[in-house]
Steps between C-alpha positions, in 0.01 A plus 500: 500500500857612550558873428718560200825682554593798283831468300651747264704350224755734339713431184561560136490151370138446401524127420660420857261731672197335319611163621548622862166679489318190377682272757432732802136560411424122444735319742504750794255713696632815358343799310784606261547849352757556223711811450716512193718786635640619829326835462150323481603272788563801722177650419317175567677464839395842601147443406439135626615275781701196388625217713779394259703654226682278239744679272660329194706744296839661453686569829549879510138598449383209727739612776361852497145368487551292803666775690223739432226251574678425835458866594136503392387179668767326713258211599471380129696181434719508202639225266760568228531240223842501349556406142860365522761407755695829481179707561414264785832559668476878462148499632583304813747759603317782661164464326178630662305172425374233744593234254732482195432200281685372189252350244311303764258219409139621518412280797795640709400855411134436601634346839721803558218730433275304738757520768565877463132594501390261779322707766661423832313484821626514843834618630799507252776260529758601759238690692524449878228586739622746759530350844214544746546743779582351844168633660315290239662174620298281742710343776513128490317297781725324738458120503397352832755257620378169652 
């Protein structure tokens, strides 16, 4: 059985959060916890370990929440769901989120969540192994000429 990843869902719109909660619990391998306010979200982050944070709400409180959570747990992945195009553009300029999405279809959001929470094994992309020291190199044999 695949271990379920812990997701914190923060926002004030109960209908939208209910739909997201239902979709994440049933369609993905996620254990979802909802927080109706930024204050409760900060308390939950201090008390538990979450792999992913999804914020859907007004921009100024969300911006402060993401900034504070970045100080508490910099390894947590963060997604901000923007309500309209203006908010989307403002959020993309200097926002502390790993992804800013504008009303994404549910399957796209689940795919983005899967990519962000994927546990990586092995060296990271762009990683180069250091060269071996010269004393480690074995001299090549000379071929016999006929």
